[in-house]
C-alpha positions as CSV (number, residue, x, y, z in Angstrom):
1,M,-4.0,-39.9,-11.1
2,A,-4.2,-36.6,-9.1
3,E,-4.1,-33.5,-11.3
4,T,-3.6,-29.8,-10.7
5,L,-6.0,-27.2,-12.0
6,V,-4.2,-24.4,-13.7
7,V,-6.1,-21.1,-14.0
8,D,-4.0,-18.8,-16.3
9,Q,-4.6,-15.3,-17.4
10,K,-6.9,-16.2,-20.3
11,D,-9.0,-18.3,-17.8
12,I,-9.2,-15.3,-15.4
13,F,-10.6,-13.2,-18.2
14,E,-12.9,-15.9,-19.3
15,L,-14.4,-15.9,-15.8
16,I,-14.7,-12.1,-16.0
17,S,-16.5,-12.4,-19.3
18,R,-18.9,-15.0,-17.8
19,V,-19.5,-13.3,-14.5
20,G,-18.9,-9.6,-15.2
21,K,-16.6,-7.2,-13.4
22,D,-19.2,-5.9,-11.0
23,A,-20.4,-9.4,-10.0
24,L,-16.9,-10.6,-9.5
25,M,-16.0,-7.6,-7.3
26,D,-19.2,-8.0,-5.3
27,H,-18.5,-11.7,-4.8
28,A,-15.0,-10.8,-3.6
29,I,-16.2,-8.1,-1.2
30,D,-18.9,-10.3,0.3
31,A,-16.5,-13.3,0.7
32,L,-13.8,-11.1,2.4
33,F,-16.4,-9.7,4.8
34,K,-17.6,-13.1,5.8
35,A,-14.0,-14.4,6.2
36,F,-13.0,-11.4,8.2
37,A,-16.0,-11.8,10.5
38,A,-15.3,-15.4,11.1
39,W,-11.5,-15.1,11.6
40,H,-11.3,-14.8,15.4
41,G,-13.4,-18.0,15.8
42,T,-11.5,-20.2,13.4
43,Q,-8.5,-22.5,13.8
44,S,-6.9,-21.1,10.6
45,R,-3.3,-20.0,10.8
46,L,-1.0,-17.7,8.9
47,T,2.7,-17.0,9.3
48,P,4.4,-13.6,8.7
49,R,5.2,-13.1,5.0
50,A,8.9,-13.3,4.2
51,G,11.0,-12.7,1.2
52,F,14.0,-11.1,-0.5
53,M,14.9,-7.6,-1.6
54,T,15.3,-7.7,-5.3
55,G,16.8,-5.7,-8.2
56,E,20.2,-4.1,-8.5
57,D,19.2,-1.2,-6.3
58,N,17.2,-3.4,-3.8
59,T,14.0,-1.4,-4.4
60,G,11.9,-4.5,-5.2
61,V,10.9,-7.4,-3.1
62,L,9.8,-11.0,-3.7
63,E,7.7,-12.5,-0.9
64,W,5.7,-15.6,0.0
65,M,2.5,-15.4,1.9
66,P,1.2,-18.6,3.5
67,F,-2.3,-19.4,5.0
68,Q,-3.6,-22.6,6.4
69,D,-7.2,-23.6,6.7
70,A,-6.4,-26.4,9.2
71,G,-7.5,-29.8,8.0
72,T,-8.6,-28.6,4.6
73,S,-6.2,-26.6,2.5
74,V,-3.1,-24.4,2.4
75,T,-2.8,-21.3,0.2
76,I,0.6,-19.8,-0.6
77,K,1.0,-16.7,-2.8
78,T,4.3,-15.8,-4.2
79,V,4.3,-12.1,-5.1
80,S,6.8,-9.6,-6.3
81,Y,6.9,-5.8,-6.1
82,A,9.1,-4.1,-8.6
83,P,8.4,-0.4,-8.9
84,H,10.5,0.0,-12.1
85,N,8.6,-2.7,-14.0
86,P,6.1,-0.5,-15.9
87,Q,8.7,1.9,-17.3
88,A,11.6,-0.6,-17.8
89,F,9.8,-3.7,-19.0
90,G,6.1,-2.9,-19.5
91,F,5.2,-5.3,-16.7
92,P,2.9,-4.6,-13.8
93,T,4.5,-3.4,-10.6
94,I,3.0,-6.3,-8.8
95,L,3.3,-9.9,-10.2
96,G,2.4,-13.1,-8.6
97,T,0.9,-16.6,-8.5
98,I,-1.3,-18.3,-6.0
99,A,-1.0,-22.0,-5.2
100,R,-3.6,-24.1,-3.3
101,Y,-2.5,-27.3,-1.5
102,D,-4.4,-30.1,0.2
103,D,-3.8,-29.9,3.9
104,E,-3.7,-33.6,4.5
105,T,-1.6,-34.9,1.6
106,G,0.3,-31.8,0.6
107,R,-0.5,-32.2,-3.1
108,L,-0.8,-29.2,-5.3
109,V,-4.6,-28.8,-6.0
110,A,-4.6,-25.6,-8.1
111,L,-2.3,-22.9,-9.4
112,S,-3.6,-19.5,-10.5
113,D,-2.5,-16.2,-11.8
114,G,-2.0,-13.8,-8.9
115,V,-1.8,-10.5,-10.6
116,L,-5.5,-9.7,-11.2
117,P,-6.7,-11.6,-8.1
118,T,-4.3,-9.5,-5.9
119,A,-5.6,-6.3,-7.4
120,I,-9.2,-7.4,-6.9
121,R,-8.8,-8.6,-3.3
122,T,-7.0,-5.4,-2.3
123,G,-9.8,-3.3,-3.8
124,A,-12.4,-5.5,-2.1
125,A,-10.7,-5.1,1.3
126,S,-10.8,-1.3,0.9
127,A,-14.5,-1.7,0.0
128,V,-15.2,-3.7,3.2
129,A,-13.5,-1.0,5.3
130,T,-15.2,1.8,3.4
131,R,-18.7,0.3,3.8
132,L,-18.1,0.0,7.6
133,L,-16.3,3.3,8.3
134,A,-17.1,6.0,5.6
135,S,-19.6,8.7,6.2
136,R,-23.0,7.9,5.0
137,H,-22.9,11.0,2.9
138,S,-19.7,10.1,1.0
139,S,-19.8,10.6,-2.7
140,V,-16.3,12.1,-3.7
141,V,-13.4,9.7,-3.9
142,G,-9.7,10.9,-4.1
143,L,-7.1,8.6,-5.6
144,V,-3.5,9.3,-4.6
145,G,-1.4,7.2,-7.0
146,N,-3.2,6.5,-10.3
147,G,-1.5,3.3,-11.4
148,A,-2.8,-0.2,-11.7
149,Q,-4.1,-0.6,-8.2
150,S,-6.2,2.6,-8.5
151,V,-8.4,0.9,-11.1
152,T,-9.6,-1.8,-8.8
153,Q,-9.7,0.6,-5.8
154,I,-12.2,2.9,-7.5
155,H,-14.1,0.0,-9.0
156,A,-14.5,-1.4,-5.5
157,M,-15.5,2.0,-4.1
158,T,-18.4,2.2,-6.7
159,R,-19.8,-1.1,-5.3
160,V,-20.2,0.3,-1.8
161,I,-20.8,4.1,-2.0
162,P,-22.6,6.3,-4.6
163,V,-19.5,7.8,-6.3
164,E,-20.3,11.0,-8.0
165,K,-16.8,12.5,-8.5
166,V,-13.3,11.1,-8.6
167,L,-10.3,13.3,-7.9
168,L,-6.9,12.2,-9.2
169,F,-3.4,13.0,-8.1
170,D,-0.2,11.3,-9.2
171,V,3.5,12.5,-9.2
172,D,3.4,11.5,-12.9
173,P,0.7,13.6,-14.7
174,K,0.7,11.2,-17.7
175,T,-0.5,8.4,-15.4
176,S,-3.5,10.5,-14.3
177,Q,-4.3,11.4,-17.9
178,T,-4.7,7.8,-18.9
179,F,-6.8,6.9,-15.9
180,P,-10.2,7.5,-17.5
181,E,-9.5,5.2,-20.5
182,R,-8.5,2.5,-18.1
183,C,-11.8,2.8,-16.2
184,P,-14.6,2.7,-18.9
185,F,-16.9,1.3,-16.2
186,L,-16.8,4.5,-14.3
187,Q,-19.9,6.7,-14.5
188,A,-18.6,9.5,-12.2
189,A,-17.0,12.8,-13.2
190,V,-13.2,12.6,-13.2
191,E,-10.9,15.5,-12.5
192,V,-7.1,15.8,-12.1
193,V,-6.4,18.1,-9.2
194,S,-3.7,19.3,-6.8
195,I,-3.1,17.2,-3.7
196,D,-4.5,20.1,-1.6
197,Q,-7.7,20.2,-3.6
198,L,-8.0,16.4,-3.3
199,E,-7.7,16.6,0.5
200,A,-10.1,19.5,0.8
201,E,-12.9,17.8,-1.2
202,A,-12.7,14.0,-0.9
203,D,-14.9,12.1,1.5
204,V,-12.9,8.9,0.9
205,I,-9.3,8.8,-0.1
206,C,-7.4,5.7,-1.4
207,T,-3.6,6.0,-1.4
208,A,-1.9,3.3,-3.6
209,T,1.5,4.5,-4.4
210,S,5.0,3.2,-5.1
211,V,6.6,5.6,-2.6
212,E,10.1,4.4,-1.6
213,V,11.2,3.5,1.9
214,G,11.7,6.6,3.9
215,Q,10.2,8.9,1.2
216,G,6.7,9.4,2.5
217,S,4.3,11.1,3.1
218,V,2.3,11.2,-0.1
219,L,-0.6,12.9,1.7
220,P,0.1,16.2,3.5
221,G,-2.9,15.7,5.8
222,K,-3.4,19.5,6.4
223,Q,-6.8,20.1,4.7
224,L,-8.6,16.9,5.2
225,R,-12.4,16.8,5.9
226,D,-13.4,16.0,9.4
227,H,-15.3,12.9,8.3
228,V,-12.7,11.6,5.7
229,H,-12.1,7.9,5.5
230,I,-8.7,6.8,4.1
231,N,-7.7,3.5,2.6
232,A,-3.9,3.4,2.9
233,V,-2.8,0.6,0.5
234,G,0.8,1.3,-0.3
235,S,2.6,0.6,2.9
236,D,4.0,-2.9,2.9
237,L,7.6,-2.7,4.0
238,P,9.4,-1.5,7.1
239,G,10.0,2.2,6.6
240,K,7.6,2.5,3.7
241,T,4.6,4.7,4.7
242,E,2.2,7.0,2.9
243,L,0.5,9.0,5.7
244,P,1.9,11.7,8.1
245,L,2.2,10.5,11.7
246,S,0.1,13.5,12.8
247,L,-2.8,12.2,10.7
248,L,-2.5,8.7,12.2
249,R,-2.5,10.1,15.7
250,S,-5.6,12.3,15.1
251,S,-7.6,9.5,13.4
252,A,-9.1,6.2,14.4
253,V,-6.8,3.6,12.8
254,F,-8.1,0.1,11.8
255,P,-5.5,-2.3,10.4
256,D,-6.3,-5.4,8.3
257,N,-3.9,-7.6,10.3
258,L,-2.6,-6.0,13.5
259,A,0.7,-7.9,13.8
260,Q,1.7,-7.3,10.2
261,A,0.6,-3.7,10.2
262,L,2.7,-3.0,13.3
263,R,5.7,-4.4,11.5
264,E,5.3,-2.9,8.0
265,G,2.1,-0.9,7.7
266,E,1.2,2.6,8.6
267,C,0.9,1.3,12.2
268,Q,4.6,0.6,12.4
269,R,4.9,4.1,13.8
270,L,2.2,3.6,16.4
271,R,2.0,1.5,19.6
272,Q,-0.5,-1.4,19.7
273,E,-2.6,0.6,22.2
274,D,-3.0,3.4,19.7
275,V,-4.9,1.1,17.3
276,V,-8.6,0.9,17.9
277,L,-9.6,-2.5,16.4
278,D,-8.6,-4.6,13.4
279,I,-11.0,-4.7,10.5
280,M,-11.8,-8.3,11.4
281,A,-13.3,-7.3,14.7
282,L,-15.4,-4.7,13.0
283,C,-16.7,-7.3,10.5
284,D,-17.6,-9.6,13.4
285,D,-19.5,-6.8,15.1
286,P,-20.3,-3.9,12.6
287,S,-22.0,-1.9,15.4
288,Q,-18.5,-1.1,16.7
289,A,-17.9,1.0,13.6
290,F,-20.9,3.3,14.1
291,P,-19.2,5.7,16.5
292,Y,-16.5,6.4,13.9
293,K,-18.5,6.9,10.7
294,E,-18.5,10.7,10.9
295,S,-15.0,11.1,12.1
296,R,-11.5,10.6,10.5
297,T,-10.7,7.0,10.0
298,V,-7.8,5.1,8.4
299,F,-7.8,1.5,7.1
300,D,-4.2,0.3,7.2
301,S,-4.3,-2.2,4.4
302,T,-1.1,-4.2,4.3
303,G,-2.6,-7.1,2.4
304,F,-2.3,-10.4,4.1
305,A,-2.6,-14.1,3.3
306,L,-6.2,-14.6,4.4
307,E,-7.3,-12.3,1.6
308,D,-5.3,-14.4,-1.0
309,H,-7.0,-17.6,0.4
310,V,-10.4,-16.0,0.0
311,I,-9.9,-14.8,-3.6
312,M,-8.5,-18.2,-4.5
313,D,-11.7,-19.7,-3.1
314,V,-13.7,-17.3,-5.3
315,I,-11.6,-18.2,-8.4
316,L,-11.9,-22.0,-7.8
317,E,-15.6,-21.7,-7.1
318,L,-16.2,-19.9,-10.4
319,A,-13.8,-22.0,-12.3
320,G,-15.7,-25.1,-11.2
321,R,-19.1,-23.5,-12.1
322,Y,-18.1,-22.6,-15.6
323,G,-15.6,-25.4,-16.4
324,V,-12.7,-23.0,-16.7
325,G,-9.0,-23.9,-16.4
326,T,-6.8,-26.8,-17.5
327,R,-6.0,-29.9,-15.5
328,V,-2.4,-30.9,-15.6
329,A,-0.5,-33.9,-14.2
330,L,2.2,-31.7,-12.8
331,E,3.3,-33.6,-9.8
332,H,4.9,-37.1,-10.2
333,F,2.8,-39.9,-8.6
334,P,4.8,-43.1,-9.1
335,A,3.1,-46.4,-9.5
336,D,5.0,-47.5,-6.4
337,A,5.0,-44.8,-3.8
338,K,8.3,-46.1,-2.4
339,N,10.0,-46.1,-5.8
340,P,10.3,-42.6,-7.3
341,Y,11.6,-44.1,-10.6
342,S,8.4,-46.1,-11.2
343,S,5.7,-44.5,-13.3
344,S,2.0,-44.9,-13.4
345,L,2.1,-43.8,-17.0
346,L,3.5,-47.2,-18.0
347,H,0.4,-49.0,-16.8
């Protein structure tokens, strides 16, 4: 009887306890880099994510993000974005599950929590871009938006650059104040600053906010350093952007997935010819990043289904190595494939 491997939240934390946060993040960064580098030579396919606006005020969204590794497997993440969750319900802003299917039979192979994997893979993607594009002298990181995603963003930054200082800015000062206790792994000095000071001092900036559609920018863009690298994480809907257009036009912009970024990322305000290369082309040939390492660069991180496929690969690899997860006979496999009322359980 075919069974589905279920990796729930306790299993995810069991893996973290076995592997360690740093090793897990390093694994995710390396796996994403390899997958990005191989993308243009594969037969893999992804379709645009789609979904529904949710909540009484339509400020949330529930989406599904499919990816096919042709002939092998299909990964579909269902993810919701509900900006009122932390205050109203005590839930994360981003919730989700990741499902893995066999590409030949269509059976459900595995089902995993998607909350922590999404945060990890988003941080890991920023780390890939930062390692390629940030100035070699980078040591000060600015975090605009100090909620849940900022934790994995700064963790990922510490894995690719020597972070000496972290500058915090959030529209909610209480969120910034709790940041240090949420990041006990952080060895760098942490300071809550004005947005102007953050711009003036940061070598690398990560924007990960819940800015509403039409309400950006969250970064003025007036005092930025000439070599600053920006990981723009929060733009994921048409009309929802974090950076001023003037900054995009004066920077070298590298999206994660060009088609998706032009539709709903920072790039939605640019023409395709304004974009230098996608991050996958840089991973395939890192030498193309060298001319930009001492100039202003933007990684337009919309988050796309290949990243979910890769983090699911990481989870399943580690789950198999450590015997983590529960196997469940979730799908009905009748004794007679042509009789849905027959049951193999009776034999």
